[in-house]
C-alpha positions as CSV (number, residue, x, y, z in Angstrom):
1,M,-26.5,-8.0,0.5
2,L,-24.8,-9.8,3.3
3,T,-21.9,-8.4,5.4
4,T,-19.4,-10.8,6.9
5,R,-16.4,-10.2,9.1
6,L,-13.2,-12.0,8.2
7,A,-10.2,-11.8,10.4
8,V,-6.6,-13.1,10.4
9,N,-4.6,-12.5,13.5
10,S,-0.9,-12.6,14.6
11,I,0.6,-12.4,11.1
12,R,4.3,-12.7,11.9
13,C,6.5,-10.3,9.9
14,S,9.7,-8.3,10.3
15,G,10.5,-4.9,9.1
16,R,12.4,-1.6,9.8
17,H,10.0,0.7,11.6
18,G,10.5,3.1,14.5
19,A,11.3,6.7,15.4
20,L,14.2,6.1,17.7
21,P,17.8,6.0,16.6
22,G,18.8,2.5,15.6
23,E,15.3,1.1,15.3
24,K,15.6,0.9,11.5
25,D,19.1,-0.6,11.5
26,A,18.0,-4.2,11.6
27,P,14.6,-5.8,11.0
28,Q,12.4,-6.1,14.1
29,P,9.5,-8.5,14.7
30,F,5.9,-7.2,14.2
31,L,2.5,-8.9,14.4
32,V,-0.4,-7.7,12.3
33,D,-4.1,-8.4,12.9
34,I,-6.6,-7.7,10.2
35,A,-10.4,-7.7,10.4
36,A,-12.3,-7.0,7.2
37,E,-16.0,-6.3,6.8
38,V,-16.9,-7.9,3.4
39,V,-20.0,-7.1,1.5
40,R,-21.2,-10.2,-0.2
41,P,-24.0,-10.3,-2.9
42,G,-25.6,-13.3,-1.2
43,Q,-25.3,-16.2,1.2
44,G,-23.9,-18.6,-1.4
45,D,-20.8,-20.7,-0.9
46,D,-18.9,-19.1,-3.9
47,L,-15.2,-18.2,-3.3
48,A,-15.6,-15.4,-5.9
49,H,-17.9,-13.6,-3.5
50,T,-15.5,-13.3,-0.5
51,V,-12.0,-12.2,0.3
52,D,-9.0,-14.5,0.4
53,Y,-7.6,-14.0,3.9
54,S,-4.3,-15.6,2.9
55,A,-3.9,-12.8,0.3
56,L,-4.6,-10.2,3.1
57,A,-1.9,-11.8,5.3
58,S,0.6,-11.9,2.4
59,L,-0.1,-8.2,1.5
60,A,0.4,-7.1,5.1
61,A,3.7,-9.1,5.5
62,A,5.0,-7.6,2.2
63,I,4.2,-4.0,3.3
64,V,5.9,-4.5,6.7
65,A,9.0,-5.9,5.0
66,A,9.3,-3.5,2.0
67,E,8.3,-0.1,3.4
68,S,9.6,1.9,6.5
69,F,7.6,4.1,8.8
70,D,8.5,6.0,12.0
71,L,5.1,5.4,13.5
72,I,3.3,2.0,13.7
73,E,0.0,3.8,13.2
74,S,1.2,5.0,9.8
75,L,2.2,1.4,9.0
76,A,-1.3,0.2,10.1
77,A,-3.0,2.9,7.9
78,R,-0.8,1.9,4.9
79,I,-1.8,-1.8,5.2
80,A,-5.5,-0.8,5.7
81,Q,-5.5,1.4,2.5
82,A,-3.8,-1.4,0.5
83,C,-6.5,-3.9,1.7
84,L,-9.3,-1.5,0.7
85,E,-8.2,-2.0,-2.9
86,N,-10.2,-5.1,-2.8
87,C,-13.7,-3.9,-3.8
88,L,-15.5,-6.4,-1.6
89,I,-14.0,-4.9,1.6
90,E,-16.3,-2.1,3.0
91,R,-14.4,-1.5,6.2
92,I,-11.1,-2.7,7.6
93,T,-9.4,-2.6,11.0
94,V,-5.6,-3.2,11.1
95,R,-3.7,-3.6,14.4
96,V,0.1,-3.6,14.3
97,H,1.9,-5.0,17.4
98,K,5.5,-4.1,18.1
99,P,6.7,-6.8,20.5
100,A,10.2,-5.5,20.8
101,A,9.3,-1.8,21.3
102,P,11.8,0.0,23.4
103,M,10.0,0.7,26.7
104,P,11.3,2.0,30.1
105,V,9.2,-0.6,31.9
106,E,8.0,-4.1,31.1
107,V,4.7,-4.2,29.2
108,G,2.6,-6.9,27.8
109,D,1.9,-5.4,24.4
110,V,2.4,-2.2,22.3
111,F,0.1,-1.7,19.3
112,A,-1.6,0.8,17.1
113,E,-5.0,0.2,15.5
114,V,-6.7,2.0,12.6
115,T,-10.1,1.5,11.1
116,V,-10.9,2.7,7.5
117,S,-14.2,2.6,5.7
118,R,-15.1,3.2,2.1
119,S,-17.8,5.6,3.0
């Protein structure tokens, strides 16, 4: 068996997530990074033995748009669990960035990251 790491970063989405009053009134921008450890049966060049990273990106964007969470770590966990439905993924790390997070001072980034494994 061969384990590879596939990543897709800065998936641009919008959704209604947040715990403060008004944060869910209108869609806000979010960025999602996904890194998947994929167990492959061999070193061949067969698409059937890997994960379609465009499908992961579409799945993440759909969840951000369709569901609503108070906590971005809950959103990241939901995306990770959905990605694990692909039986080739052994471990997944999802990072959700909230560029428009309400902060009392200027910051470069706000994110939550979760890692989920099958075992």
